[in-house]
N, C-alpha and C positions, 0 to 999 in steps of 0.2 A: 179675813180668814175666820171661819167659825171653829173655835177650839173645843166646842162641846161635842163629844162623840155621839154618833147616831146609832143607838142600839137596835139591832134587828131582832125579830121574834126568835130566831135560832140561837141568840146569844152572841153571835158575831157582831162586830160593829165597824162603822165607817168613821174615819177621822181625817179631817183636813190637816195638812202638815206643812211645815216650812220646807223649802228646797233642801236646806241643810240637813234636816232630819229625814226627809223622804229618800233621797238618792242613795245613801249607804244601805238602807233596807232593800230598795229596789235592786241595787247592784249585787246583792247576795244571791238573787234568783235569776239574774239576767241570762247567764249561760245555760241554766236549766231550761228556761223558757224559749230562748232565742238562739242558743249556741249553734244550732245546725241549720239556720235559715239562710245562710249565704248572703247576709246583708253586707253591702259595700259601703264603708264609711269614708268618703273621699277626703274629709278634712285631715285624716291621718297621713295623707300624702301631699298636703299643701306645703309650699315653701314657707320659710319664716316670714317673707314679705307678704305673701298671700294671707297668712294667719294674722299678721299685724293689721292689715287693711280690713279684714273681716271683723276683727275685734273692734276697730274704730267705727265701722258701720253699725255693729250691734249696739254700741254705746249711744248712738244717735237716737235709738228708739226710746230711750228714757225708761220710765217705770211702767212697763206693760203689765197687764193683769196676768197672773199665773195661778193655776189650781193644781194642787197635789193631794190626792186622797189615798189613804191606805185602808185596806180591809184587814181586820184582825179577828182572831179566834177569841172565844171567851177567856182563853189563857194568855191573851195578848201577843200571839204569834202573828207576824206580818205574812198574809197569805194571798193578797191581791192588791191591785193598785190601779190608779188612773192619773195621768198628768197631762197638762196641756197649757197653752198660753194664747194670749191675744195676738192675732196675726194682723188684723186691720181694725179700723174703728168699729166695725160691726161683726167681725168674724173671730170665733174662738176655734183654735186647732186642737183637737183632742188627739195628742201625739201617740199615746200608747196606753193600753189598759189590758188587764188580764187577771185571771184567778188561777192559782196552782191547781194542777190536775185533781189531786185528792180532795179538793174543797169545791169542786164544780157540782152542778146540778142541785144546788141548795138555794137558788134564787139570789146568790151574792152578786153575780154580774148584773142582773136586772136592777137590783137595789143600787149598785154603784152607778150604773148608767142613769137611773132616775135622779140620783143626787147630783150628778154632773149637769144634766139638762136643767134641773130646777135651779141650781146655783148660778149657772151661766145666764139663764133667762132672767133671773132676778137682778143680776148685775146690769143687764141691758143688751146682751148680745142678740143679734138677729139670726145668725147662722152659727151652728156648731158643726164642724166637719171633721172627718177622720179618713185615713187611707189604710187599706188592708190588702194583703195578698188576695188575689181574686178567688182563691179556693178556700179561704179561711172562714168556713161556714160557722165555726164555733163562736165567732164574734159578729159576722155579717148578719146572721139570722136574728139574734136578739136585738141588734140595732134596727133592722127592718121592722121587727115587731114593735119596737119603741117609737116608731114614726120617722126614722131616717129614710131617705130615698137615695137610690143610686143616681148620682149626678154626672159622673164621667168615669171612663177608664183611662189609665195613664201608663206609659212605659217609663219607669224610673230607673236611673242608674244605680240607685241604692237598693231597691227592693224588687225590681223586675216589673211584672204586670200587676198593677194595683187598681182597686176600685175605690172611688171617692164617694163616701156617704155623707149626705147633708141633712141636718135637722134644722127646720125653720121654726123659730119660736113664734113667728107671726102666722096665724092660721091662713090668712089670705095668700101669703107667699107660698105656703105649702100647697094650697089648692091650685095655684097657678102652675106649680110644677107638674101636677097631674095633667093639666091642659097642655103644657108645653111638651110633655112626653108623648102625647097622643092618646093617653089612657082615658081621658074624659073630654067631652066637648064643652066649650065654655058655656056656663050658665049665665043668668041675668046679672049676678054679682060681678063675675069676671068681665062680662061684656061692658058693664057700666064703668069699669076701671081702666079698660084698655083704650089706648089712643089709636083709633082707626082713621085712615085717611078719609076725608069727606068726598 
């Protein structure tokens, strides 16, 4: 974890945080940001046995990589966030991120996104992905501008219809996504890497 704050031109700053320090601040704003979104948290309805089994399964993962970043005003108020964790050996799941309404349109989300991408790339992740309500343009558009691509649509019991956005830290993988989507025809580089039947 990088404990040195990253100061932005506006005076706001980004700060990587421990889970212990991050979640109380995040929790203060949860209802304001997400209170009316009809999210269904199934674990609230699991039996004691189901909860115990899930806890045991979670402990088998060991020490997975986690990243918690807060966005602060020059007066040290927590006004934005991003958190996520390692899902596989190559994939980082960017669980949730946002900026409070009155602090938007100041480049904070873009700076936050850039920091998360840079940090996860430097650690070695190949894919950073996130899921969003299919109409959440406030987050989807900046992520597309940052190089994420729409990888799939999903029907989730927790959130409804969500779009999965993937960011590929390897430029060739990103290029192959344009080919796979039908957006571009394969160029010489892609053709040389594909295993075509003889």
